C-alpha positions in Angstrom: 122.4 111.0 125.9 119.3 110.8 123.7 116.2 112.9 124.4 112.7 111.5 124.9 111.6 112.6 121.4 114.7 111.0 119.8 114.0 107.7 121.6 110.4 107.9 120.5 111.4 108.4 116.9 113.9 105.6 117.0 111.4 103.2 118.5 108.7 104.2 116.1 110.9 103.7 113.0 112.1 100.3 114.4 108.5 99.2 115.0 107.4 100.3 111.5 110.4 98.8 109.9 109.7 95.5 111.5 106.0 95.6 110.7 106.9 96.2 107.0 109.2 93.2 107.1 112.2 95.4 106.3 115.7 94.5 107.5 118.0 97.1 108.8 120.0 96.7 105.5 116.9 97.2 103.4 115.9 100.3 105.2 119.4 101.6 105.0 119.5 101.1 101.3 116.1 102.9 100.9 117.3 106.0 102.8 120.9 106.0 101.5 122.8 105.2 104.7 124.9 102.3 105.8 123.2 99.3 107.5 125.7 99.9 110.3 124.2 103.3 110.9 120.7 101.8 111.4 122.1 99.2 113.8 123.9 101.9 115.8 120.7 104.0 116.0 118.5 101.1 117.1 121.0 99.7 119.6 121.0 102.8 121.9 124.7 102.0 122.8 125.7 104.9 120.6 124.6 108.5 120.4 123.4 108.0 116.8 120.0 109.3 115.9 117.9 110.2 112.9 117.9 113.8 111.6 115.1 115.5 109.8 116.4 114.4 106.4 116.4 110.8 107.6 112.8 111.2 108.9 111.8 112.5 105.5 113.4 109.7 103.6 112.1 107.1 106.0 108.6 108.4 105.6 108.9 108.1 101.8 110.4 104.6 102.1 107.5 103.4 104.4 104.9 105.4 102.4 103.8 107.3 105.5 103.7 111.0 106.6 106.7 112.3 108.5 104.1 113.2 111.2 103.6 109.5 111.8 107.2 109.4 113.2 106.7 112.2 115.7 104.7 112.1 118.9 101.3 113.8 118.7 101.7 115.3 122.2 104.5 116.9 124.2 106.9 114.5 125.8 
């Protein structure tokens, strides 16, 4: 079961990925994971989630601050 903050991060990454016109495969390549991993994270059928290293790499790939992927208030 994913926590609220994990769901928030997953949804935020998916939203930003889409708004940057990146496919799951393109994001996966940029953060050095398999495209299947991104698919599992975004599907919510699995317990897959991003860790802090992923968040750091995603922020670099999207040219944003890691803070942009984390809620600005308590969930």
